[in-house]
C-alpha positions in Angstrom: 27.2 13.7 58.9 28.5 13.8 62.5 29.5 10.1 62.2 31.5 10.7 59.0 33.3 13.6 60.7 34.2 11.3 63.6 35.5 8.8 61.0 37.6 11.4 59.3 39.0 12.7 62.6 39.9 9.1 63.7 41.7 8.5 60.5 43.6 11.9 60.7 44.7 11.1 64.2 46.1 7.7 63.4 47.7 8.2 60.0 50.6 10.4 61.3 51.5 7.8 63.9 51.6 5.3 61.1 53.8 7.4 58.8 56.2 8.4 61.6 58.4 5.3 61.2 58.1 5.0 57.4 61.8 5.4 56.8 63.0 1.8 57.1 66.5 1.1 58.3 66.3 4.0 60.8 67.1 3.4 64.5 63.4 2.7 65.1 63.9 -0.6 63.2 66.3 -2.1 65.7 69.3 -2.0 63.3 67.5 -4.0 60.5 67.8 -2.7 57.0 66.8 -3.9 53.5 70.4 -4.1 52.2 71.6 -6.4 54.9 72.5 -9.3 52.6 73.6 -7.3 49.5 77.2 -8.3 50.0 77.1 -11.5 52.0 74.3 -13.2 49.9 73.4 -10.9 47.0 70.9 -13.3 45.4 69.1 -14.1 48.7 65.9 -12.0 47.9 65.8 -13.3 44.4 66.0 -17.0 45.5 63.3 -16.5 48.2 61.0 -14.9 45.6 61.6 -17.7 43.1 60.7 -20.5 45.4 57.7 -18.7 46.9 56.5 -18.0 43.4 56.7 -21.7 42.5 54.9 -22.7 45.7 52.1 -20.1 45.2 51.7 -21.2 41.5 51.2 -24.8 42.8 48.7 -23.8 45.4 47.4 -20.2 45.7 46.4 -20.7 49.4 50.1 -21.0 50.2 50.4 -17.2 49.9 48.1 -16.7 52.9 49.8 -19.5 54.8 53.2 -17.9 54.5 51.9 -14.5 55.6 50.2 -16.2 58.6 53.5 -18.0 59.5 55.3 -14.7 59.8 52.5 -13.3 61.9 52.4 -16.2 64.3 56.2 -16.1 64.6 56.4 -12.4 65.4 53.6 -12.4 68.0 55.5 -15.0 70.1 59.0 -13.9 71.4 59.3 -11.5 68.5 60.3 -12.2 64.8 62.9 -14.9 65.6 61.7 -18.1 63.7 60.7 -19.8 67.0 57.6 -21.0 65.3 59.6 -23.2 62.9 61.3 -25.3 65.7 60.2 -28.9 66.0 59.9 -30.8 69.3 63.2 -31.9 70.7 64.8 -32.8 74.0 64.8 -29.2 75.2 62.1 -27.7 73.1 58.3 -27.9 73.2 57.3 -26.8 69.7 54.9 -23.9 69.1 53.4 -26.0 66.3 51.4 -27.8 69.0 49.7 -24.7 70.4 46.0 -24.0 70.1 46.4 -21.4 67.3 48.8 -23.5 65.3 47.8 -27.2 65.8 46.3 -28.7 62.6 46.3 -25.2 61.2 49.6 -23.6 60.6 51.4 -24.6 57.4 54.1 -23.7 54.8 57.0 -25.3 56.6 58.1 -27.3 53.6 58.4 -24.1 51.5 60.6 -22.6 54.2 62.7 -25.7 54.2 63.1 -25.6 50.5 64.2 -21.9 50.7 66.7 -22.7 53.5 68.3 -25.5 51.5 68.8 -23.3 48.5 70.3 -20.4 50.6 72.6 -22.7 52.6 73.9 -24.1 49.3 74.5 -20.6 47.9 75.6 -18.8 51.1 76.2 -21.2 54.1 75.3 -19.9 57.5 74.3 -16.4 56.3 70.5 -15.9 55.9 68.3 -16.4 59.0 65.1 -18.4 59.1 63.5 -15.3 60.6 64.4 -13.2 57.6 63.2 -16.0 55.3 59.7 -15.7 56.9 59.7 -11.9 56.5 60.7 -12.1 52.9 58.3 -14.9 52.1 55.4 -13.0 53.6 56.1 -9.9 51.5 56.6 -12.0 48.3 53.4 -14.0 48.9 51.5 -10.7 49.3 52.8 -9.3 46.0 52.2 -12.6 44.1 48.4 -12.5 44.8 48.1 -8.8 43.9 49.0 -7.0 47.1 51.4 -4.2 47.8 55.2 -4.2 47.7 57.3 -3.0 50.7 61.0 -3.0 51.4 61.7 -5.7 54.1 64.2 -4.6 56.7 66.6 -7.6 57.3 69.3 -8.7 59.7 67.2 -10.8 62.2 68.8 -13.8 63.8 67.1 -17.1 64.9 65.9 -17.9 68.4 67.5 -20.6 70.6 64.1 -21.6 72.0 60.3 -21.6 71.6 57.4 -20.7 73.8 54.2 -22.8 73.5 52.8 -20.8 76.4 53.4 -17.6 74.4 51.8 -19.1 71.4 48.7 -20.1 73.3 48.4 -16.8 75.1 49.8 -14.0 72.8 48.4 -14.7 69.3 45.0 -12.9 68.8 42.2 -15.5 68.6 39.1 -15.5 66.4 36.8 -15.2 69.4 38.9 -12.7 71.4 37.1 -9.4 72.2 38.3 -6.3 70.5 39.9 -4.8 73.7 41.8 -8.1 74.1 43.0 -8.0 70.5 44.1 -4.4 70.8 45.9 -5.1 74.0 47.8 -8.0 72.4 48.9 -5.7 69.7 49.8 -2.8 72.0 52.0 -5.0 74.2 54.2 -5.5 71.1 54.3 -1.8 70.2 51.6 -2.0 67.5 48.7 0.5 67.4 45.0 0.4 66.3 45.9 1.1 62.7 48.1 -2.0 62.8 45.2 -4.0 64.2 42.8 -3.1 61.4 45.4 -3.1 58.5 46.9 -6.5 59.5 43.4 -8.0 59.9 43.1 -7.1 56.2 45.4 -10.0 55.5 42.2 -12.0 55.8 41.5 -10.9 52.3 43.3 -14.1 51.3 43.2 -17.6 52.7 40.9 -20.0 54.4 39.6 -20.6 57.9 38.4 -23.8 59.6 34.8 -24.3 60.8 36.0 -24.6 64.4 37.2 -20.9 64.2 33.7 -19.4 63.6 31.2 -22.1 64.6 30.1 -20.2 67.7 28.9 -17.3 65.5 26.5 -19.7 63.7 25.0 -21.4 66.7 25.7 -19.8 70.1 27.4 -16.5 69.9 26.0 -15.0 73.1 25.4 -18.2 75.0 21.7 -18.2 74.1 21.8 -20.7 71.3 21.4 -18.1 68.6 23.6 -17.0 65.7 25.5 -13.7 65.9 23.0 -10.9 65.2 25.7 -9.0 63.2 26.0 -11.9 60.7 24.1 -11.6 57.5 21.2 -14.1 57.7 21.7 -15.6 54.2 25.5 -15.8 54.7 25.0 -17.6 58.0 22.6 -20.1 56.4 25.2 -20.8 53.7 28.0 -21.3 56.2 25.8 -23.8 58.3 25.6 -26.1 55.3 29.3 -26.9 55.6 29.9 -26.1 59.3 27.5 -28.2 61.4 26.9 -27.9 65.2 29.3 -30.7 65.8 31.9 -32.4 63.5 33.5 -30.9 60.4 36.0 -28.9 62.6 38.6 -28.8 59.7 36.1 -28.0 56.9 37.6 -24.9 55.2 35.9 -21.7 54.2 37.3 -18.6 52.5 37.9 -15.7 54.8 36.9 -13.4 51.9 34.0 -15.1 50.1 34.2 -12.7 47.2 37.9 -13.0 46.1 39.7 -15.3 48.4 42.8 -15.7 46.1 43.3 -12.1 45.4 44.8 -9.5 47.8 42.3 -6.6 47.6 39.9 -4.7 50.0 36.8 -6.9 49.7 37.5 -8.2 53.2 36.5 -4.7 54.5 33.5 -4.5 52.1 32.4 -7.9 53.3 32.5 -6.7 57.0 30.3 -3.7 56.1 27.8 -6.2 54.5 27.7 -8.4 57.7 29.8 -11.0 55.8 33.0 -11.0 57.8 33.7 -14.7 58.6 35.3 -14.5 62.1 34.0 -12.7 65.2 37.4 -10.9 65.3 36.7 -9.5 61.8 33.1 -8.3 62.6 34.1 -6.6 65.9 36.3 -4.2 64.0 33.1 -2.6 62.7 30.7 -3.0 65.7 32.8 -2.4 68.8 34.8 0.7 68.3 34.3 4.0 66.4 38.1 4.2 65.7 38.4 0.7 64.2 35.1 1.2 62.3 36.4 4.4 60.7 39.4 2.4 59.4 37.2 -0.4 58.1 35.1 2.1 56.1 38.2 4.0 54.9 39.9 0.8 53.6 36.6 -0.4 52.0 36.5 2.9 50.1 40.1 3.2 49.2 42.2 0.1 48.3 45.3 2.3 47.9 45.1 3.5 51.5 44.6 -0.1 52.7 47.7 -1.2 50.7 49.8 1.7 52.0 48.8 1.0 55.7 49.1 -2.8 55.3 52.6 -2.5 53.9 53.7 -0.2 56.7 52.1 -2.4 59.4 53.9 -5.5 58.1 57.2 -3.6 58.5 56.1 -2.6 62.0 55.2 -6.1 62.9 58.4 -7.5 61.4 60.3 -5.2 63.8 59.0 -6.8 67.0 61.9 -7.7 69.2 64.3 -9.0 66.5 67.5 -10.8 67.6 70.5 -9.0 66.1 74.3 -8.8 66.4 75.5 -11.8 68.3 72.2 -12.8 69.8 70.6 -16.1 68.8 72.1 -17.9 65.8 71.7 -18.5 62.0 70.1 -21.9 61.9 71.3 -24.3 59.2 68.0 -26.1 59.4 65.0 -24.0 60.4 63.4 -26.9 62.3 66.2 -27.3 64.8 69.0 -25.6 66.6 72.6 -25.9 65.3 73.7 -27.8 68.4 70.6 -30.1 68.0 70.8 -33.5 69.8 
């Protein structure tokens, strides 16, 4: 009983923080607002949605890939499309960083959206805003919540492979490290747990969780928090060596549907990544949220939607900062 009271108190403490910024377009959102393109490119949102829908219809996994692309963009230098830049004379691409190499995907879908928007409204819609809209539309298309996307971001004039290597939360990071990486960007513990719920869709590579199967504590043993039968099942496709890129669903129950089984799996010892499991085992505050989201899918959806807006507001370039790239992979003065 005492534990459940702690959980309720933890949830009551964090929910008001979450809801405080719920009015999008207010000064807390850095000047971004959902109607930004209503006059300059009125069909922008419709065009993004149409192309994302086609991509997700071809391959359901693309929904998770586009959500992740927005996440990996925002955690490095803010939501400025720096993740989309290819290598060039003056730029070392973030695509080659440890979190992104052989892993991040969806660039061709973004290219397709950009070509369509440049045809309809040249030099108007930023690549950073394309990422924000594509992440929202991807979520809806696989059964997740809707939210209004504040718009008006501009695109960066550079990339940061160091930032990509250091700032994106990693599957083997400790919970305090993950929370610190979020807090540095103005995100709180609710954002940590709600955004982790994005793992309800998509796939992960063997290399991201192998240590949990064979050597979690440096003693050659599997992670004691991992369900024994689930661990045995994972070992069949994720050997001690080799098979780094073998893929496994982050949510083994419903990997193509945006729901709250991710949290139910964690409670059953079936969270795939170490960074999933620690939400339950290393903090009363995060554990309270895991249990609350497992119990109430509507609460999870509400918090996920708000946390995506919060994340999308990390250090946007607005006004005359940055540029509107014509090609998301390179700067306008590319040479």
